[in-house]
Every structure is written in C-alpha cells, then in structure tokens.
N, C-alpha and C positions, 0 to 999 in steps of 0.2 A: 503494498499500499504505499503510496504516494502523499507526505504529509503538508503542508505548508506550501506547495508550488502556486499558488495562489496568495494574497491578503485577503485573510476575512475581515468580511462585512462587518458594517457597526451592529455590538452587541453591549449588555451590558454584563456581561462576564462570561462566557463563557456559551458553546455553539446547543447546548442544552437546554437554551429557557423555552421553558412549558408555551409564551406568548410567541413565538415564534415557527412559522409555516416554513419546516424544512424539511417535511417528512409526506409522504403522501398515506391515505387511510389506509387501511387494506384490511384484510379478516383475520383474523386471526392464526395463527397455525399452532401446528403440532407443540413447538416450544412453549407458548403462553399456556398449554393443556399439561407439560408436566409440573412434579413439584416441586416446593421453592428447594428441596434438598440438593432434586435432581443439578437443577439448571442452575446452580452455584457453583456445584462439583465439574458440568461442562464448562463453565465460562473461568473457574479458575484457571485450569489448563491454557487456557488462552492467553498467548504476548499482549501485551497493553495494544499494539500497533492491530492487533486484528479483533479487539476489542472496541478499538473507538469507528471500526468499521462495522462492527456488527450493532451497534446504537443507532447507525445512520439507516438502517436498513426500513424502521418501520418504529411508529411510536408505540407501538406494544414493546418492541425488542428496546428501545431505548430504555424504558420501567425496568425493563429486566435486567439490566443495565446498572440501571441505579440501583439495585439492591444496596441498605448500607451494610450490610454482613460481606457485600465481594469485594471492594479492595485491600481490606486483611487477607481473607483469604484467598486471594490471587496474587499477594505480596508474597505470603509465605511459601504458594506452592511452586508458582511461577515465574514474576518478579525479579526474585534476589539469586536467579541460578542463570537471568537472561539481564544481564545489565547492559547499559550503554555507554555510549561515549558522545560525548557533549563536547564543542567544540565552541569556544568564546574568541571570538574577532571585534577587537574594536580598534581596528585599525586601518585606513587613516582617521575615516572620523564616524561615519554609522556602523552604528552595534550589530553583530547579525550571530546567531546560534543555530550550530549545525548538530546535526547527529547522524550515527551509525552504532549498527550494534557490533558489543564487542565482542562476541565469537566472530566476525566479520577482521581481526585485527589476529589473533590464532590464522583464520583460516589466507591471511591475505597472500597472494602468489610472489615467490621468492625464489634467491637459489642463496647453495649454501655457502658462507664466503669466510674464511678465516680471520680470528682472535684478530679487531681493533680493525674491519675492513667489513664494507658490508655489499647485501646484493641482492635487486628484485626484479620480479620477472614483470610482465607488460600487460597477460590476457587473463579476465578474470576481475580486475579489480572492482571493486566495492565502491557504490560515488557516497558523497553524505549527502544526505537531506536537509533540508532548511524547515525550524521554526518562524513562523510573523508572529511576536509578543503582538498583540491586541494593544498592549498599553506603549507600543513605541513612540506613536505620536507626543505622549506628556510626558517619555521619559527615554528621551534617543538612547541615552547613555549610558551605559549601567555595569554594575561591578558583578560577577556571583560570590555572593555571602554562605552557599551553603548551599547541599541538596541532603534531604532528609524526606526518604517514605515516599519520593517521585514528587517533593514537592519541593521546589527553588525558590529561594529566597535573593532578592536581586535589590541594590541599591542605587541610588542615583550617586553614579561618580563626574558628574556634569556639576550641580547644583549639592547636592550633601544634602537634604532634603525628601524625598522618598522612598520609600520602599513595598515595595510588591512580594510576596507569596505568585506563589505562580506553578503550573504545572501545563509545562510543555505540548503534551501528547494529548489531552481534551482543552484547552485553550481554560482552564477554570484558573481566575485571576486575583488577589484582592490587595488594595493600599491600604496599608498599615498606617496606621497615624501618627504622626509628624512627632519628633523625640522636641527634646529641649534645644532648642540652638546654642551654638556659642560663635561669638566673631571669627576669632584667631579658634584654629582646634585641627588635628589631626585624631583617627577614631581606628580600634579595633570590633571586628562584627564577628559575632559567630551567632550557628542558626544550630537548632535542634531539638531532640522531644525528652521531657522525664519522664523515666521508664517506671515511676509508680504513678504517676496521675495521668500519662499518658499527652498531656497538652503539650505543646510549640511553643517554644522561647525565644525570643532575638536578644542577643546580648546586644551591648553597644559599650566600650568603654573609650571613654575620651578625656584626650589629651588637650587641657586649656591654657589662654592667656587673657586676662582682664582689658587687657589694652588692646584700642579700637586699631591700630596701625598693622601692617601685615607684617610678621614675623619672618623671620630667612628661614631656606627648609634647610639646612644645615644647622642649624643651631638649635640640636635637639633641646636644650637647656634651658630653652623660653617658656617649653611649656610645664608650668609646674607643678598647675594645678590638673584637679583628674575628677570626675565622675563616673562610675558604673551605672547604666541606665538598661532595666530590666523590663519584656514585653512578653506577656502570655497571652496569647494568641487567643481573641475571642474574651478576654476578661480582664479588655479595662484598655486604661494608657498605661505607659509607660513608669514604670515604677525607680526612685533614682535610690540606688546602697550606699549611695558615699561617697566616699574616695577608693578610688583603685591602692591596691598593695601594694602591686608591682609596677614594674614600668616594662608596659606590653610589645611590645613589634606590633605597627600595626599594620596587619593585614588580616582577612579573614583566619578565624582558626582552619586549621588543616586536618584536625583530624578530633575524630566525635569516639571514646570509649567508654564504657561502660557507663551512661549517658555524661560523661565530663567532655566539656570546651575544653584545647589544651592548645596555647602558645608558646615561644619561645621571648626569652625576655631580649631587652635592648644590651647589644653590647657598650661596655661602658671600658675607656681608655684604661683607668691599671685594676681591671678583675675580667680579664678573659674570659672566665666562666661567666655562663649563659643559663643558670635555672630554665627548669623546664615548669612552668604553670599551669593550672589547671580550674576550671568554675565547673562546681559542681548543679547540675540544672536542678535537680530537687530541694537540695539543701540551700542553694543559689550564693555560696560561700566560695572560695579565692583556699588555692594548696597547693604545694608544689611536689612535683613526682620526683623521686628519687631520682638522682643517674650515678651512675660508677663515679669514683674518687677519683677515676684515675683512665684517662684518656681520650679517645677523640672530644666525646660530647663534653666533655669542659674545656673546650678550646677551641673548637672548631668551629665554624658555618655551619647549621644543617636545615633541613628540612622534614619538618610528621607529615606522617602518611599514617594510614590501619593496611595491614599486609595480616589477613587470619582473622581479622578480629581484635589482635594485639597490635597495642600501640607500638612504630615502629618512627626509624628517626635516618633518614639519606642525608651520611657524611660528606660534605666535598672537602678531600683530602690535597695533598699537592700535587701536582702536573697533569692533571686533570681525573685524576683518581677518584673514586666514590665508594663509600662502603654504606652497607644499610645494616640497621641494629635493633634488637624487635625485643619488648619486655615483656618474653614468655608469660610470667605469673605481672598482673597488674598491681605494681605501688611494691614493688620486690626490686631492692635497688642491685642484687647480686642475681636477677633474671636475666637482665641487659645479657645478651650476646649477638657476636655476629655472623649476622646468617650472610650476608655476600660478599664478594668483594670483588670493583666493577673496572677495570682499568678504564685509560684514558680511548675515549675511541669520537673521533667526527664523521656524523652521517657524510654520505654522498651527496644529497643535496646540499650541504652548508659549503663542501669542497667547491661547489659550481658556484656557488653566491652566496659573497659576503658583504653583505651591506651591514650598516651600521644597524643596530637593536634601537626599537622606538623609546620614545623616554617615556610613554605608558605603561612597557613591554619591563621597563629600568625600575621604574619607582614601583612594581607590581611582584614583582621579581626578586627585586634586594640583589642585583648580582647573584644571583642562585641561576648558571647556565642549562640544568640538567633536574630536570622534575619525576620525581617515578613516578606512577601511578596507580598500578595494583600487580599483579600477579598474573597470569594469563592459565585458569584450571587447565584447559584443555592441552597445553604445553610445554607448562610448570617454566617458561618465560618471562622475562619482567619485562613492563610496557614504560619506556621512558622517555621523556622530549624532551628534544635541543633548541636552546636560543629558542622558545618558542616558536620553532619551525619547522620540527624535522621529529615521527615520530621513530623509535627504533627500538624492536623485540631483541632481548641479550636473552639466551641462553648461558644459564650458570653452571652447567652440568661441563657443556663444548666451551663454551668460553666465547660462543662465535655471536657475532650481533648481524640483525640484518635491521635493513628500512620496511617499516613499514608506509605502504602506501592508499593513497584514496581520491578517485578521483573528486574533485570541484573542492580541495581542502585549501582555505585562504593560506594566504602568504604568510601572515603571523597572528597567533593564539596560543590560545590555554583550554588546557583539556581536562576534563572532569570525567569520571563515573557516575553515572548517575543511576540507579534503577527505578523503571520506567511504571508506572500503577496505571491502574483508575481511579486515584484515591483525586477527590476535587475540595475547595477549599471550603465551601460552606459548611462539609461535613467537618474540618477544626476551627471552623470559626465559630459556629454557637451562637451567632449572633449579640455577640456579645456585646458590639458595641456598632 
C-alpha cells in the first residue's frame, strides 16, 4: 500500500472523522457477523499498513478497526516484531518524513565486502514512502522528540512554541498545550509512557536566563537558571517540578528503558566524566545511573540507545573506532559490558561526496558522526547511520560492512526506529483539556 503520495485533504484530527463522507455505504459482509474476539484475533495479525487499507474499505469495517482493544492487541502481536525506519529530513528548508519496513534493511541487496569496505547491489532496492503531516502548514519545521507505541512527539524547531502528538500511519494528531516560555533558553525533551498508570508524558528541561538580550550560543555558562516541566497527556496543562538537579545535554532523550528517560550530562572543562542521568516517569524524579568507575564511559563522548531492551551506549573512540557497551542488568554498575567493537569505516557514498555537514545536523548530533540505530534480528547486523547521510549494516561476526540503500532517500536525514501501530491520539488524550 502506498501511503501519503498525495497531500491529505483538510480535516480535523484524522481521516477517520465520522462526519466525513469518505467511504461508500454497502451491505454487511461476513466480517461484521463474526464474534468480536475472532475479529480482534484476525486484525491484530495484520501490519499497520494493511489495517489502514482495511479501515478504508467501508464504514462498517472502519468501525471494526476502531475497536478500543485493537491497538494493544496489534502492538503485542504484530507491531513490535515488524518495526519501521523513519527518515526525518529538515534540509535545506522543508521538513519531510519518510518510512520503510526495517526488514527491508536486512533484505537490502548487497555484495559482501571485506572489513573496512562496502558494496551494494542495484536490483530489488526498496523505495522510501513519504508521510504528509496534516499540521505541516502550522509547523513546517520540527524535531522528533521521541517515539512510543506508534505515537511520535514532535516539537517546533523554528519558533519553539508548538508540540504535536502524531500517528503517521493513521494521520491522528493532537496539538499539546504550550509550556511556559522564556526569552532566552535551550531545552532537553523526553517522551514516554508511565508503566504504572499507562499515561503518556512529555518532559521538557529548560535552561534559561532572565536577560532579554540574545545570549551567545557558545557560552553555556550563561544559562544558570532551569525549570523542569512535565505534561501528562489528557491530564491538564504543564506542571513545574522546579530546578533541574543536573546540567543535561540539550537533545531529545535517546533511550527509554524501564519507564525512565535517559540523558547524558554536559561536559565540563575540568571534569571529563559525564554522569548518566534518568527521569522516572512514574515517580517524576531524577536519578543517576551508575557507570563503570574506569573505562571509556567516564571520559569519552557517547550516544545512548536501546539494544534488546537494555540500556546501551555507543562510545566514540580515537581514529574513527566505536564501541557499544550494554548494561545487562539495569541499575547495576558491574553489569556494563563491551558487546561490540567496530573499526573505522567510510561508506562508499561518502567517499564519492564529501560536502560539509549542514549546521542543523551539527547542532542536533553535536559532533557525533555515527549513530547506532538497532540490531537487525534477521541477520544479527548492527544498523549504523554515518554523518546523517548513509546507512550501513555491520556484521560483528565477520567484521564486514555493507551499504544499505533505498530509492528516493533524501540527501540528509536522521533515522529513527518506529513501531507502527493503529493507536489513535483520542484514545490517549481522554479529552482532558
């Protein structure tokens, strides 16, 4: 099924609005006569793209797809085992979202190559398909704060005042209340679900000054004041928890594990160690995650990720080498182990083109030229993103790299692993505001 090839017509929140005359009236089929538990069992086995097609067949089928038990059933049975890759492109101006099945990365045609080199084939390459966010006219430039249970949290990267929850496969979207604004500030974001209550929460840690004059970006010491703001979706407006106890690196939380958001702290001139901090979405309080007393996590720059449900860190070493460390037992310092060691590599596409990295990506990646996305279950390869321009799969057993190619890939992008579900925003909103 081809999604989003044409911009959607004007609509309120989604193309499932009951007031819209999108579907033809037709007699009941055998599907509507089946017991509810059988219908749920059938629909929960379908991927999200097939569910969208199913819901557009008729009004009665649409009502079957709107069963409140379907999103959770489909998430547990199908969605988690068939995730997607989302490509967010915000260069040069207009923001775009593209997607492809993650399984296509494992099945991408290629020719095996020696360590340190890559190869690729040309036949049977999958194409990226584009989403068209219905709120694009009001928020044309955005950043991806996080992905949780099929819902994206997006923030305005231009004016810093709007945030949306958005299911890209169904079109459901919700404009969140505006948090308290400060004249000169920078912020770290996080998005996840409270494992105890099931409520979705957005966290914004703001660092600001009282001065109205523009502060130089390089002078981090100018932001002495802070405010931790939390929004429970459907539970009212933003709440302030007071001053932040840590100086967090101002980027979205890259790892949500055990109901906690995780960030690195900012580097300091005379303190090379960068503590790893968490925010418990249930207790709504910060904590420090133990890291080894010695080793690269104490003195190197690293990026947080999740591997097999465990908190992990990709460490940037000298001469282009990277290491991936995994915390096998959450909260235990001694459980950190080095699981992968990856040598220096330059993808073939970057050898042919060596442009300067756009400032937008320099700002968001903060010097990290390689991002680890996930481990491909079918092949055991590690999917890596190089310089926001190329995808590479690394086989840790053979020590070999291969380029992962898709048609219509944008020149610059940031990639995210996203679970596609039929979750709708109204379901998690509860009409709280």
